[in-house]
Residue frames relative to the residue before (quaternion, step in Angstrom):
aa qw qx qy qz dx dy dz
X 1.0000 0.0000 0.0000 0.0000 0.00 0.00 0.00
X 0.2198 -0.7974 0.5543 0.0928 3.56 -0.78 1.04
X 0.2211 -0.7660 0.5889 0.1326 3.56 -0.91 0.91
X 0.5162 -0.6755 0.4367 0.2941 3.56 -1.12 0.63
X 0.7867 0.0582 -0.0335 0.6136 3.60 1.17 -0.40
X 0.6518 -0.5018 0.3692 0.4325 3.57 -1.18 0.34
X 0.4959 -0.6975 0.4450 0.2638 3.52 -1.00 0.85
X 0.6054 0.6115 -0.3663 0.3540 3.62 0.98 -0.72
X 0.6475 0.4810 -0.3637 0.4659 3.72 0.90 -0.58
X 0.6353 0.5223 -0.3384 0.4574 3.58 1.06 -0.65
X 0.6298 0.5134 -0.3293 0.4809 3.57 1.07 -0.72
X 0.6515 0.5071 -0.3106 0.4711 3.59 0.96 -0.85
X 0.6393 0.5151 -0.3268 0.4682 3.57 1.03 -0.73
X 0.6390 0.5181 -0.3221 0.4684 3.59 1.01 -0.75
X 0.6448 0.5042 -0.3137 0.4813 3.58 1.00 -0.81
X 0.6418 0.5180 -0.3246 0.4630 3.60 1.00 -0.79
X 0.6446 0.5069 -0.3242 0.4717 3.60 1.02 -0.72
X 0.6333 0.5086 -0.3307 0.4805 3.59 1.04 -0.73
X 0.6572 0.4989 -0.3114 0.4714 3.60 0.97 -0.82
X 0.6333 0.5524 -0.3293 0.4306 3.57 1.02 -0.80
X 0.6296 0.5458 -0.3324 0.4419 3.58 1.09 -0.66
X 0.6414 0.5483 -0.3266 0.4258 3.61 1.18 -0.41
X 0.6667 0.5044 -0.3052 0.4560 3.61 1.19 -0.31
X 0.2814 -0.7415 0.5906 0.1491 3.54 -1.04 0.87
X 0.2836 -0.7979 0.5075 0.1595 3.58 -0.37 1.20
X 0.5458 0.6025 -0.4088 0.4145 3.60 1.24 -0.10
X 0.6537 0.4574 -0.3103 0.5169 3.59 1.24 -0.35
X 0.5344 -0.6754 0.4165 0.2912 3.54 -0.84 1.04
X 0.6909 0.4951 -0.2925 0.4382 3.62 0.92 -0.85
X 0.6792 0.4885 -0.2993 0.4587 3.64 1.16 -0.40
X 0.5334 0.6792 -0.3982 0.3093 3.60 1.16 -0.43
X 0.6710 0.5017 -0.3132 0.4472 3.60 0.87 -0.87
X 0.6683 0.4883 -0.2999 0.4745 3.58 0.95 -0.87
X 0.6530 0.5077 -0.3126 0.4670 3.59 0.96 -0.85
X 0.6398 0.5224 -0.3192 0.4646 3.57 1.02 -0.77
X 0.6582 0.5034 -0.3093 0.4666 3.59 0.98 -0.83
X 0.6602 0.4914 -0.3088 0.4768 3.61 0.95 -0.84
X 0.6475 0.5116 -0.3230 0.4634 3.59 0.99 -0.78
X 0.6512 0.5044 -0.3154 0.4712 3.60 0.97 -0.80
X 0.6252 0.5293 -0.3271 0.4710 3.59 1.05 -0.75
X 0.6688 0.4959 -0.2932 0.4700 3.57 0.93 -0.92
X 0.6548 0.5056 -0.3056 0.4714 3.58 0.99 -0.82
X 0.6384 0.5253 -0.3209 0.4621 3.58 1.05 -0.75
X 0.6463 0.4999 -0.3169 0.4816 3.58 1.01 -0.77
X 0.6348 0.5221 -0.3307 0.4638 3.58 1.01 -0.76
X 0.6498 0.5089 -0.3082 0.4731 3.58 0.96 -0.85
X 0.6545 0.5092 -0.3126 0.4634 3.59 0.94 -0.87
X 0.6434 0.5201 -0.3224 0.4599 3.60 0.99 -0.80
X 0.6503 0.5062 -0.3157 0.4704 3.59 0.98 -0.81
X 0.6555 0.5090 -0.3163 0.4596 3.60 0.93 -0.86
X 0.6528 0.5019 -0.3163 0.4711 3.60 0.95 -0.86
X 0.6486 0.5113 -0.3228 0.4622 3.61 0.95 -0.80
X 0.6445 0.5080 -0.3249 0.4701 3.60 0.98 -0.78
X 0.6590 0.5015 -0.3127 0.4651 3.59 0.95 -0.84
X 0.6569 0.5031 -0.3172 0.4634 3.60 0.92 -0.84
X 0.6970 0.4612 -0.2817 0.4714 3.59 0.88 -0.90
X 0.6363 0.5379 -0.3302 0.4435 3.59 1.10 -0.60
X 0.7372 0.3997 -0.2238 0.4966 3.58 1.08 -0.66
X 0.4728 0.6866 -0.4433 0.3295 3.57 1.24 -0.04
X 0.1909 -0.7782 0.5928 0.0808 3.54 -0.83 1.02
X 0.1177 -0.7918 0.5974 0.0477 3.54 -0.77 1.05
X 0.4083 -0.6810 0.5521 0.2544 3.52 -1.09 0.74
X 0.6148 -0.5803 0.3852 0.3701 3.54 -1.13 0.54
X 0.5879 0.5653 -0.3825 0.4342 3.60 1.15 -0.39
X 0.6568 0.5236 -0.3046 0.4491 3.61 1.19 -0.47
X 0.5018 0.6857 -0.4201 0.3185 3.60 1.22 -0.25
X 0.5350 -0.6178 0.4177 0.3970 3.58 0.90 -0.82
X 0.6747 -0.5265 0.3505 0.3804 3.51 -1.32 0.11
X 0.5195 0.6601 -0.4181 0.3458 3.63 1.17 -0.24
X 0.7603 0.2621 -0.1542 0.5740 3.60 1.13 -0.57
X 0.0014 0.8674 -0.4967 0.0302 3.55 0.58 1.17
X 0.5702 0.6263 -0.3990 0.3513 3.64 1.10 -0.41
X 0.5568 0.6081 -0.4038 0.3964 3.63 1.17 -0.36
X 0.6341 0.5299 -0.3422 0.4472 3.58 1.06 -0.62
X 0.6305 0.5169 -0.3318 0.4746 3.60 1.18 -0.54
X 0.7542 0.3863 -0.2115 0.4870 3.61 0.88 -0.91
X 0.4169 0.7435 -0.4450 0.2747 3.58 1.26 -0.06
X 0.7062 0.4840 -0.2682 0.4416 3.61 0.98 -0.74
X 0.5682 0.6286 -0.3820 0.3689 3.62 1.19 -0.28
């Protein structure tokens, strides 16, 4: 099974979201910590999206993987 990005940043992002739920932003002393955890989670999300875009951009597909809609590639493949 192939994953699109490393699993450890996604796990860290999930843990950050769980931690973020523990802070009450209505209390003044919790706002700075909640803001830092939210920024960390957002940064991991951005990094995951960038890695996925890079992986999908560099993916090379063979013409046999395209599907039956473009059948003429299988005829010209040997040329």
